[in-house]
N, C-alpha and C positions, 0 to 999 in steps of 0.2 A: 143277437149275441147272448151267449150263455154266461151266467155270472161266475165269478171266482169260486163261490161256494160249490157250484156244480162241478167245476173243474177239479177242485180238491177232493170232493166226495167221490168223484169218479176214479181218481187215483187211489183212494183208500179202498174202494170196491175191488179194483184190479189187484192191489196188493193182498187183500184178504183172500181173494179167489186163488191167487197163485200160492199163497202160504198154505192153503188147504189142499193144494194140488189139483184143483178143479180146472178143467178146460173151460173156455168161454162157452162152447156148445153145451157142456154139462150144466153150467150154472144157468144158462138161458132156458134149457129144458126144465130145470128144477124150479125156476121162477115163472115159467110160462111166458117168457119174453122171447122175441126173436134175437138171434145171435147178432144181427146187425144193430138192433136197438141197444143191446147190452154193450156192444163195442162203442157206440156213440155216447152212451152214458159214461163208460170208463175213460174215454178220451176227452170228455167235457164238451162234446159237440152238441149234446142234447140234455135238457133237464128231465126231471121225472116227477111223478105225482107222489103223494104220501102213500098211496096203495102200492106203487112200485117199490118205493123205499122199504116199506114193511115186508114185502115178499123177498127182496134181496137180503135184508138184514136177517130174516128168519132162515133163509137158505145158507147164509154165512155164519149163523149162530152168534150174532153180535146185536147190540142194541142200536136202534136207529140213530141215536145221538152220536155214537162213535163214528158212523159213516158220515154224518153231517159235519161234526166239529172235531173229530179225532180224539175225543175224550169220553171216557165212561169208566165207571168204577172198576170192573173186573176184566175188561177185555184184553188189556196188554198182557196180563198173566195168562189168560186163556189162549191168546194168540201164540205165546211162547210155548205153552204146553202142546198145543196142536201142531206147531212146527216140529217139535221133537217127536211127537207120536206119529206124524206122517212119514217119518224116516223108516218106520217099521212096517212089516206086513201085518195082516189082520191077526194072526196067531200071536205074534210078538206084542202087538198093542194090547191084546187081552191080558197077557202076562204082566205087562208094565202096569196096567190099570189095577190088576189084582194086587200087585206089590204095593201100590199107593193106598188101596183099601186096607191092607194089612197094617201099614204104617199108621193110617188114620185110626184104626181100632186100638192100637197100643198107645196112642197119644193121649 
C-alpha cells in the first residue's frame, strides 16, 4: 500500500502537469519515465525515488518540497503566472514577458 504522502504528491504532479498544458506522454518523455509509471505516480498507486522526484520537479519547474508537501516559497505565484501565460501562443507569451520586463525596469 502506498502512503498518503505519495497519493497527495501524485495529485500535485497531475495538477502541475495539467496547469502547464503537458500531456502525460509529454511529461513522461521529458522525465525519461514510462507513461504507465507516471500514471501510477499521479494516481498514488506507486511511490517514487528521490531521483524520480528530482526529474519530475525539474520538468515541472517547481521545487521538490512543493510536490511532496504542497508548500514552497515561490511556486504558487509561478503556477498562477504559468497558468495565465499558457493561455497565449508563443508570440503572445513573448510580448507579455517583454511587458513584464519593461515594468520591472521602471520599478
